C-alpha positions as a Python dict, from the first residue, in 0.01 Angstrom:
ca = {
    (1, 'X'): (0, 0, 0),
    (2, 'X'): (302, -147, -181),
    (3, 'X'): (256, -418, -419),
    (4, 'X'): (-113, -404, -458),
    (5, 'X'): (-234, -468, -819),
    (6, 'X'): (-466, -225, -952),
    (7, 'X'): (-777, -389, -1080),
    (8, 'X'): (-906, -126, -1308),
    (9, 'X'): (-806, 168, -1528),
    (10, 'X'): (-875, 525, -1362),
    (11, 'X'): (-772, 882, -1315),
    (12, 'X'): (-604, 962, -997),
    (13, 'X'): (-800, 1234, -804),
    (14, 'X'): (-587, 1226, -477),
    (15, 'X'): (-240, 1087, -441),
    (16, 'X'): (38, 1094, -169),
    (17, 'X'): (394, 1013, -330),
    (18, 'X'): (238, 738, -548),
    (19, 'X'): (478, 526, -757),
    (20, 'X'): (365, 285, -989),
    (21, 'X'): (533, -24, -1150),
    (22, 'X'): (400, -42, -1521),
    (23, 'X'): (646, -307, -1650),
    (24, 'X'): (366, -545, -1697),
    (25, 'X'): (218, -329, -1966),
    (26, 'X'): (519, -120, -2084),
    (27, 'X'): (837, -331, -2020),
    (28, 'X'): (1007, -46, -1848),
    (29, 'X'): (1151, -137, -1511),
    (30, 'X'): (1163, 224, -1368),
    (31, 'X'): (874, 322, -1138),
    (32, 'X'): (643, 577, -1236),
    (33, 'X'): (550, 867, -1056),
    (34, 'X'): (184, 956, -1062),
    (35, 'X'): (26, 1302, -988),
    (36, 'X'): (-284, 1468, -1068),
    (37, 'X'): (-113, 1730, -1268),
    (38, 'X'): (144, 1536, -1493),
    (39, 'X'): (38, 1181, -1512),
    (40, 'X'): (-289, 1092, -1379),
    (41, 'X'): (-377, 790, -1579),
    (42, 'X'): (-367, 454, -1360),
    (43, 'X'): (-372, 138, -1555),
    (44, 'X'): (-511, -196, -1469),
    (45, 'X'): (-264, -465, -1416),
    (46, 'X'): (9, -237, -1278),
    (47, 'X'): (130, -234, -924),
    (48, 'X'): (142, 33, -674),
    (49, 'X'): (512, 23, -520),
    (50, 'X'): (488, 335, -301),
    (51, 'X'): (262, 573, -163),
    (52, 'X'): (-130, 603, -192),
    (53, 'X'): (-398, 746, -390),
    (54, 'X'): (-771, 759, -487),
    (55, 'X'): (-889, 738, -833),
    (56, 'X'): (-1203, 740, -1045),
    (57, 'X'): (-1250, 426, -1245),
    (58, 'X'): (-1262, 448, -1614),
    (59, 'X'): (-1270, 105, -1737),
    (60, 'X'): (-1281, -251, -1611),
    (61, 'X'): (-1256, -585, -1753),
    (62, 'X'): (-1215, -625, -2119),
    (63, 'X'): (-1246, -269, -2157),
    (64, 'X'): (-945, -184, -1958),
    (65, 'X'): (-599, -166, -2086),
    (66, 'X'): (-509, -491, -1982),
    (67, 'X'): (-835, -644, -2107),
    (68, 'X'): (-775, -488, -2437),
    (69, 'X'): (-440, -642, -2478),
    (70, 'X'): (-553, -1002, -2359),
    (71, 'X'): (-861, -965, -2625),
    (72, 'X'): (-612, -880, -2888),
    (73, 'X'): (-371, -1161, -2811),
    (74, 'X'): (-663, -1391, -2764),
    (75, 'X'): (-800, -1299, -3115),
    (76, 'X'): (-466, -1343, -3285),
    (77, 'X'): (-441, -1677, -3119),
    (78, 'X'): (-791, -1798, -3241),
    (79, 'X'): (-723, -1675, -3607),
    (80, 'X'): (-411, -1877, -3622),
    (81, 'X'): (-587, -2175, -3477),
    (82, 'X'): (-873, -2146, -3745),
    (83, 'X'): (-636, -2129, -4026),
    (84, 'X'): (-444, -2434, -3906),
    (85, 'X'): (-758, -2625, -3869),
    (86, 'X'): (-880, -2524, -4248),
    (87, 'X'): (-539, -2678, -4337),
    (88, 'X'): (-439, -2352, -4494),
    (89, 'X'): (-177, -2188, -4249),
    (90, 'X'): (-92, -1848, -4399),
    (91, 'X'): (175, -1596, -4297),
}
């Protein structure tokens, strides 16, 4: 259904004219046509814009692409906060 958020990473195993908005991860505004042959990877945090499909889930939560990005961003902020607290802000 159009606009649905993918909650997990997975591999497309059945699809019907599936188009995904991956702008939340890639910054690209173009919708990406997914097919089992050419581009079967579906990523959490992206949105179904057209069509339908089924996937086998390969990663959820902190192990998904979105989870990895959030973990890395969070780790960067935590490191910066630790440097400030120690009074030794380093580049």
